[in-house]
N, C-alpha and C positions, 0 to 999 in steps of 0.2 A: 503494499499499499503506500502511495506517496504521502508520507507523514511528515509534517514539520511542526514541532512543538517549540514555539519561540518562548515561552515561559520558562521551560526548563532546559532550553539550549539544546534540544535534541533534533537531529536530522538523521532520517533513515538513509541507509546506504543507497536504497533505490532511488530516493529523491536526489541525492547528490550525483549519482551516476546519470540520471536523466538530464540534470542541469548541465554537467560537463559535456555530454554527448551533444545537447543542443547547441552549446557554445561552439563546439567544434564544427557541427554541421554549418552553423551560420557563418563561420569564418571560411570554411570551404566554399560555400555558396557565393560569398562575395568575391573570393579570389577567382572563381570560375567566371563569374559576371565580368569582372575587369579585363580578364584575359580573353574574353569572348568565345569560351570553349562551350558551345551549346550541347554537344553530345555528352560531355562530362557532367554538365549540370543536370541533364535528363537522368543520366545513370545515378548520380548522387541522390536525386529525389525518388526514384524508384527503390533504391536501397533504404532510404530513411522512411519511405512509407511502409515497406515491409518490415522494417525494424520497429516502427511505432506500432504497428498492428501485432506483431509477435509479443512486444512488451506489454501492451495495454490488455490484450485479449487472451494471451496464453501464459506467459511467464509470471506477471504479477497476480492474476487470479489463482494460479497453482500454488504459489509460494505463500500467499496471505489468505486463501480460502475465503476471499471476498469477491463477489462477481462484479463485473464491470458496472452493471446498473445500479448497484447499491453503493459505489464508492464515489462520492461527489467530487473529491479532489482528482481523482482519476479521470472523470468525466471532464473536468475544467482542463486538465493537461491535454487531454486528446483534442479538445476544441481549439486550444491554443495552437497545437501542432497543425491542425488542419487549416486554420486561418493563415499560418505561415506558409504552408505548402500552396495554398490558394493564391496568396499574393505573389509568391515566387513563380507560380505557374503563368500568372499574368505577364509577369516580367519576361518570361520565356516566350510567350505568344506575341507580345507587342515589340519585341527586337532587342538585339544585343548591339553593344558598341562594335563600330567597325575599327580597323586599325588607324584610319585617319581622324577619328573623333573619340579618343579615349575619354573616360569620364574625368580623369584628372585635368586633361587639357581644357575641356568645357567648364570645369569649375574655376580653375585658375585664369582662364582667359580674361574674365570680366573685372578682375581686381587689379588695382594699381599697386605699386610698391608700398606707398604709405599705408594703404588699407591692409595689406599683408602684415606690415610691421605691427599695426594697431591690433590686428587679430592675434598675433603671436603674443603680445604683451598681455592681452586678455586671457588667453589660454594659460600663460604662466601665472597670473594673478589667480585665476580660478582653481589652478593645480595647488598653490600655496594655501588657499582657504580651507 
């Protein structure tokens, strides 16, 4: 069961495992998007969907003996995962960056050097707070 008890500082192993896997998948997803590797992103999403289904419908109910329909935190977790996959599928459908218009170029193109310096100072100040 995805169990997080904040009062007693208890985090179940499966909760931490799910969070770490989600962070890794999101980093890989962003990497594949920036590099423009469509096939890699599709494979990643197929594996991630299969992993989510196995985790939520097979592994967790067997280990906790609590069904999917009665576990509210697991239902919430699955809804978040499906929303993420849906938004990423829209990104696949509506296009990837081409080599001549990488995301970093389009973001940095509209800012002048003073604006970049002010942004850097703002980020450094926010990191110190």
